[in-house]
Residue frames as qw, qx, qy, qz and C-alpha x, y, z in Angstrom:
[[0.255, -0.824, 0.440, -0.249, 98.57, 96.41, 89.68],
 [0.529, 0.343, -0.758, 0.166, 101.43, 94.14, 90.51],
 [0.816, -0.513, -0.205, -0.169, 100.85, 91.69, 93.37],
 [0.823, -0.288, -0.042, 0.488, 104.59, 91.39, 94.02],
 [0.100, 0.985, -0.121, 0.076, 106.95, 94.32, 94.53],
 [0.783, 0.260, -0.291, 0.485, 110.74, 94.26, 94.13],
 [0.452, -0.891, 0.017, 0.035, 112.63, 95.42, 97.22],
 [0.286, -0.748, 0.544, 0.251, 116.13, 94.51, 96.08],
 [0.825, 0.470, -0.308, -0.065, 118.46, 92.60, 93.79],
 [0.839, -0.430, 0.248, 0.224, 120.97, 90.02, 95.01],
 [0.333, 0.870, -0.348, -0.104, 124.25, 91.39, 93.72],
 [0.486, 0.452, -0.731, 0.158, 126.63, 88.75, 95.09],
 [0.796, -0.376, -0.457, 0.126, 127.30, 86.24, 97.81],
 [0.120, -0.808, 0.346, -0.461, 128.80, 87.48, 101.07],
 [0.398, -0.499, 0.720, -0.274, 131.16, 85.24, 102.99],
 [0.250, 0.194, -0.932, -0.175, 131.00, 81.46, 103.11],
 [0.129, 0.160, 0.871, -0.446, 127.93, 80.86, 105.31],
 [0.131, 0.519, 0.817, 0.213, 125.13, 81.52, 102.82],
 [0.023, 0.734, 0.278, -0.619, 124.66, 85.28, 103.14],
 [0.475, 0.532, 0.452, 0.536, 123.94, 87.50, 100.13],
 [0.147, -0.326, -0.046, 0.933, 124.64, 91.14, 99.42],
 [0.234, 0.687, 0.680, 0.105, 121.42, 92.86, 98.33],
 [0.116, 0.066, 0.140, 0.981, 121.24, 96.15, 96.43],
 [0.176, 0.521, 0.680, -0.485, 118.02, 97.74, 97.74],
 [0.052, 0.328, 0.534, 0.778, 115.44, 99.05, 95.27],
 [0.320, -0.778, -0.541, -0.016, 113.42, 100.60, 98.06],
 [0.048, 0.852, -0.082, 0.515, 113.76, 104.11, 99.48],
 [0.476, -0.696, 0.400, -0.360, 114.53, 102.87, 102.97],
 [0.550, 0.334, -0.763, 0.066, 117.21, 100.18, 103.22],
 [0.161, -0.237, 0.760, -0.583, 116.45, 99.70, 106.93],
 [0.774, 0.017, 0.018, -0.633, 113.08, 98.18, 105.93],
 [0.660, 0.242, -0.710, -0.055, 114.97, 94.90, 105.42],
 [0.008, -0.229, 0.785, -0.575, 115.14, 94.54, 109.21],
 [0.575, 0.076, 0.435, -0.689, 111.36, 94.00, 109.32],
 [0.669, 0.269, -0.519, -0.459, 111.22, 91.45, 106.49],
 [0.717, -0.242, 0.598, -0.266, 110.17, 87.98, 107.56],
 [0.701, 0.166, 0.655, 0.229, 110.03, 86.37, 104.11],
 [0.215, 0.610, -0.346, -0.680, 110.85, 87.22, 100.51],
 [0.841, 0.357, 0.401, -0.067, 110.19, 85.61, 97.15],
 [0.119, -0.555, 0.610, 0.553, 112.61, 84.87, 94.32],
 [0.827, 0.456, -0.035, -0.326, 111.81, 83.83, 90.76],
 [0.447, -0.413, 0.750, 0.260, 113.82, 80.78, 89.82],
 [0.630, 0.480, -0.363, -0.491, 114.13, 79.08, 86.47],
 [0.570, -0.239, 0.785, -0.034, 114.11, 75.33, 87.15],
 [0.283, 0.214, -0.758, -0.547, 114.13, 72.93, 84.25],
 [0.789, 0.003, 0.241, -0.565, 110.93, 70.99, 83.80],
 [0.811, -0.045, 0.584, 0.010, 110.63, 67.36, 82.69],
 [0.741, 0.636, 0.179, 0.124, 111.20, 68.31, 79.04],
 [0.695, -0.076, 0.054, 0.713, 114.47, 70.08, 79.90],
 [0.151, 0.661, 0.205, 0.706, 113.12, 73.57, 79.19],
 [0.181, -0.034, -0.481, 0.857, 113.45, 76.34, 81.73],
 [0.239, -0.711, -0.607, -0.263, 110.26, 77.40, 83.47],
 [0.026, -0.506, 0.279, -0.816, 109.50, 80.00, 86.09],
 [0.615, -0.473, -0.625, 0.089, 108.83, 79.22, 89.71],
 [0.191, -0.765, 0.196, -0.583, 108.40, 81.49, 92.70],
 [0.682, -0.111, -0.627, 0.360, 110.38, 80.33, 95.72],
 [0.418, -0.850, -0.037, -0.319, 109.65, 81.64, 99.22],
 [0.611, 0.188, -0.519, 0.567, 112.64, 82.23, 101.47],
 [0.522, -0.806, -0.277, 0.028, 112.46, 82.98, 105.18],
 [0.252, 0.755, -0.321, 0.513, 114.76, 85.77, 106.36],
 [0.773, -0.337, -0.426, 0.328, 116.95, 84.67, 109.27],
 [0.440, -0.663, -0.102, 0.597, 118.95, 87.85, 109.72],
 [0.426, 0.807, 0.157, 0.377, 119.94, 91.19, 108.20],
 [0.473, -0.612, 0.002, 0.634, 122.90, 93.48, 108.68],
 [0.395, 0.911, 0.117, -0.026, 124.10, 96.46, 106.69],
 [0.627, -0.284, 0.293, 0.664, 127.29, 97.33, 104.83],
 [0.088, -0.119, 0.327, 0.933, 127.53, 100.68, 103.03],
 [0.505, 0.119, -0.098, -0.849, 124.42, 100.95, 100.85],
 [0.548, 0.041, -0.787, -0.281, 123.80, 97.17, 100.87],
 [0.762, -0.361, 0.289, -0.453, 121.74, 94.86, 103.04],
 [0.217, 0.317, -0.923, 0.009, 123.46, 91.59, 103.92],
 [0.783, -0.138, 0.057, -0.604, 120.72, 88.97, 104.17],
 [0.026, -0.219, 0.972, -0.082, 120.86, 85.46, 105.61],
 [0.712, -0.081, -0.325, -0.618, 118.09, 83.02, 104.67],
 [0.708, -0.300, 0.535, -0.350, 116.85, 80.25, 106.94],
 [0.913, 0.094, 0.396, -0.025, 118.23, 76.83, 105.98],
 [0.697, 0.657, -0.100, 0.270, 120.86, 78.16, 103.55],
 [0.633, -0.739, 0.165, 0.162, 124.22, 77.76, 105.20],
 [0.653, -0.235, 0.426, 0.581, 126.89, 77.73, 102.51],
 [0.105, 0.569, -0.316, -0.752, 128.09, 79.80, 99.61],
 [0.036, -0.020, 0.898, 0.439, 127.34, 76.87, 97.28],
 [0.098, 0.539, 0.825, -0.136, 123.66, 76.82, 98.27],
 [0.087, 0.807, 0.292, -0.506, 123.17, 80.56, 97.75],
 [0.266, -0.305, 0.518, 0.754, 125.28, 81.05, 94.60],
 [0.192, 0.393, 0.798, 0.414, 122.30, 80.27, 92.32],
 [0.019, -0.838, -0.512, 0.188, 120.45, 83.37, 93.58],
 [0.303, -0.403, 0.168, 0.847, 123.00, 85.91, 92.32],
 [0.033, -0.007, -0.478, -0.878, 121.32, 88.49, 90.08],
 [0.193, -0.506, -0.820, -0.188, 117.81, 87.54, 91.22],
 [0.245, -0.503, -0.021, -0.829, 115.17, 90.04, 92.34],
 [0.115, -0.210, -0.827, 0.509, 113.94, 89.90, 95.93],
 [0.315, -0.400, -0.426, -0.748, 110.18, 90.37, 95.94],
 [0.108, 0.142, 0.746, -0.641, 107.56, 90.89, 98.63],
 [0.032, 0.613, 0.769, 0.176, 103.78, 90.71, 98.55],
 [0.003, -0.582, -0.166, -0.796, 102.07, 94.08, 98.14],
 [0.592, -0.710, -0.266, -0.272, 100.30, 93.67, 101.49],
 [0.785, -0.401, -0.141, 0.450, 103.72, 93.38, 103.20],
 [0.441, 0.493, 0.047, 0.749, 104.96, 96.65, 101.72],
 [0.230, -0.294, -0.364, 0.853, 105.67, 99.75, 103.77],
 [0.191, 0.812, 0.538, -0.124, 102.64, 102.08, 103.69],
 [0.415, 0.347, 0.228, 0.810, 103.09, 105.01, 101.31],
 [0.050, -0.476, -0.285, 0.830, 102.69, 108.68, 102.14],
 [0.449, 0.779, 0.329, -0.288, 100.42, 110.98, 100.14],
 [0.466, 0.834, -0.234, -0.183, 101.70, 111.45, 96.56],
 [0.203, -0.504, 0.830, 0.127, 104.07, 108.46, 96.85],
 [0.881, 0.280, -0.076, -0.373, 103.72, 105.53, 94.46],
 [0.759, -0.224, 0.568, 0.224, 105.30, 102.16, 93.89],
 [0.036, 0.499, -0.586, -0.637, 107.45, 102.21, 90.77],
 [0.185, 0.136, 0.947, 0.225, 105.69, 99.07, 89.55],
 [0.235, 0.694, 0.626, -0.267, 102.40, 101.02, 89.54],
 [0.106, 0.775, -0.116, -0.612, 103.87, 103.92, 87.55],
 [0.181, -0.253, 0.784, 0.537, 105.38, 101.84, 84.74],
 [0.137, 0.347, 0.857, 0.355, 103.05, 101.81, 81.74],
 [0.111, 0.706, 0.445, -0.540, 101.03, 104.91, 82.67],
 [0.402, 0.654, 0.402, 0.499, 99.79, 106.98, 79.73],
 [0.322, -0.417, -0.136, 0.839, 101.37, 110.42, 79.98],
 [0.227, 0.756, 0.508, 0.344, 99.24, 113.38, 78.84],
 [0.223, 0.286, -0.069, 0.930, 99.73, 117.14, 78.63],
 [0.081, -0.443, -0.664, 0.597, 97.96, 119.00, 81.44],
 [0.156, 0.327, -0.030, -0.931, 96.76, 121.86, 79.22],
 [0.585, 0.253, -0.293, -0.713, 94.92, 120.08, 76.43],
 [0.837, -0.078, 0.468, -0.274, 95.03, 116.37, 77.32],
 [0.666, 0.591, -0.424, -0.166, 97.23, 115.49, 74.31],
 [0.957, -0.239, 0.119, 0.114, 98.88, 112.10, 74.74],
 [0.022, 0.855, -0.510, -0.093, 102.64, 112.44, 75.01],
 [0.511, 0.370, -0.776, -0.013, 103.63, 108.81, 75.47],
 [0.880, -0.348, -0.304, -0.109, 104.08, 106.00, 77.99],
 [0.325, -0.774, 0.505, -0.203, 106.11, 105.97, 81.20],
 [0.844, 0.278, -0.459, -0.001, 108.70, 103.23, 80.67],
 [0.723, -0.068, -0.477, 0.494, 111.07, 103.53, 83.63],
 [0.346, -0.930, -0.012, -0.119, 111.85, 105.48, 86.79],
 [0.645, 0.366, -0.363, 0.564, 115.47, 106.54, 87.16],
 [0.574, -0.784, -0.206, 0.117, 116.39, 107.12, 90.78],
 [0.454, 0.572, -0.238, 0.640, 118.92, 109.92, 91.20],
 [0.386, -0.135, -0.562, 0.719, 120.23, 111.59, 94.33],
 [0.125, 0.018, 0.130, -0.983, 118.03, 114.68, 94.06],
 [0.657, 0.240, 0.299, -0.649, 114.74, 113.43, 92.59],
 [0.638, 0.178, 0.733, 0.152, 113.45, 110.63, 90.43],
 [0.218, 0.427, -0.416, -0.773, 113.36, 111.06, 86.67],
 [0.739, 0.326, 0.525, -0.267, 110.59, 109.54, 84.56],
 [0.129, -0.255, 0.729, 0.621, 111.69, 108.01, 81.27],
 [0.595, 0.499, 0.399, -0.488, 108.84, 108.42, 78.81],
 [0.359, 0.093, 0.735, 0.567, 108.67, 106.80, 75.38],
 [0.278, 0.487, 0.114, -0.820, 107.03, 109.53, 73.35],
 [0.679, 0.553, 0.477, -0.074, 104.69, 109.20, 70.43],
 [0.572, 0.226, 0.367, 0.698, 106.17, 109.94, 66.98],
 [0.149, 0.708, 0.264, 0.638, 106.61, 113.66, 66.36],
 [0.493, -0.853, -0.171, -0.003, 106.79, 114.68, 70.03],
 [0.395, -0.776, 0.410, 0.273, 110.58, 114.47, 70.37],
 [0.408, 0.663, -0.571, -0.262, 113.46, 113.79, 68.02],
 [0.222, 0.319, -0.919, 0.064, 114.58, 110.53, 69.63],
 [0.680, -0.328, -0.502, -0.422, 111.14, 109.44, 70.92],
 [0.622, -0.322, -0.580, 0.416, 112.23, 109.76, 74.55],
 [0.153, -0.782, 0.049, -0.602, 111.56, 112.35, 77.21],
 [0.528, -0.140, -0.635, 0.547, 113.33, 112.48, 80.56],
 [0.292, -0.715, -0.202, -0.602, 110.97, 114.29, 82.91],
 [0.138, 0.228, -0.694, 0.669, 112.00, 115.22, 86.46],
 [0.439, -0.522, -0.726, -0.087, 109.53, 113.87, 89.01],
 [0.155, -0.136, -0.373, 0.905, 108.93, 117.23, 90.64],
 [0.190, 0.624, 0.655, -0.381, 105.66, 118.98, 91.38],
 [0.172, 0.617, -0.177, -0.747, 106.33, 121.62, 88.71],
 [0.236, 0.273, -0.768, -0.529, 106.27, 118.86, 86.06],
 [0.239, -0.235, -0.939, -0.076, 104.05, 116.09, 87.44],
 [0.320, -0.244, 0.042, -0.914, 100.62, 117.59, 88.01],
 [0.778, -0.128, 0.260, -0.558, 98.46, 114.53, 88.64],
 [0.155, 0.230, -0.955, -0.102, 98.90, 110.78, 88.93],
 [0.771, -0.025, 0.141, -0.620, 95.81, 108.61, 88.55],
 [0.152, -0.294, 0.943, 0.041, 96.88, 105.01, 89.17],
 [0.549, 0.300, 0.703, -0.337, 93.33, 103.68, 88.89],
 [0.626, 0.718, 0.180, -0.246, 92.81, 105.13, 85.38],
 [0.801, -0.020, 0.323, 0.504, 96.49, 104.59, 84.43],
 [0.356, 0.803, 0.172, 0.446, 97.10, 108.26, 83.49],
 [0.501, -0.470, -0.139, 0.713, 99.69, 110.88, 84.48],
 [0.249, 0.928, 0.212, 0.181, 99.13, 114.56, 83.68],
 [0.657, -0.281, 0.027, 0.699, 102.33, 116.54, 83.21],
 [0.175, 0.971, -0.019, -0.160, 103.60, 120.02, 82.45],
 [0.825, 0.160, 0.106, 0.531, 106.62, 119.97, 80.18],
 [0.258, -0.835, 0.033, 0.486, 108.93, 122.82, 81.15],
 [0.489, 0.851, -0.169, -0.087, 110.60, 124.83, 78.42],
 [0.101, 0.722, -0.684, -0.006, 113.79, 123.16, 77.20],
 [0.624, -0.211, 0.732, -0.173, 112.88, 119.56, 78.08],
 [0.818, 0.443, 0.358, -0.074, 111.78, 118.60, 74.55],
 [0.304, -0.427, 0.574, 0.629, 114.42, 118.02, 71.87],
 [0.640, 0.615, 0.321, -0.331, 112.49, 118.89, 68.72]]
């Protein structure tokens, strides 16, 4: 399981005083109001001149909302020049700081990579590669094993008629594939 969870992506700067516009990747954008700190992966150059990866902690000074975005101000960052380098970066939180999940809710990071099997006979269908968030329900993008589908991809709606069981601990998802979903 991932120790860090993505809650948003910095899409652009906002104004001249160091604020950023964040596209939320969480179900509840208002959860940004309770954030005290976030983490960003940066790519500083090391002594040899090669880019490395470093996790930087930023303290949240304030949050306001505009349309579907959260406008976030970080402590100690007070100009557009200081915050420009964070454009396009993921905002992460520690798992223990995440909003508690309801029954049958999962973090996307925990679903990615699950082995997907048929509920009737346990045949392996493929691997869950991505979760596409739509207005109505999520859609699971599954890379299928050869011979399952024509283009080795299955888009499965994340509804109870299709997703029968999710076992995060054993990394398995049992599904029912409704008629018409496979392109043979």
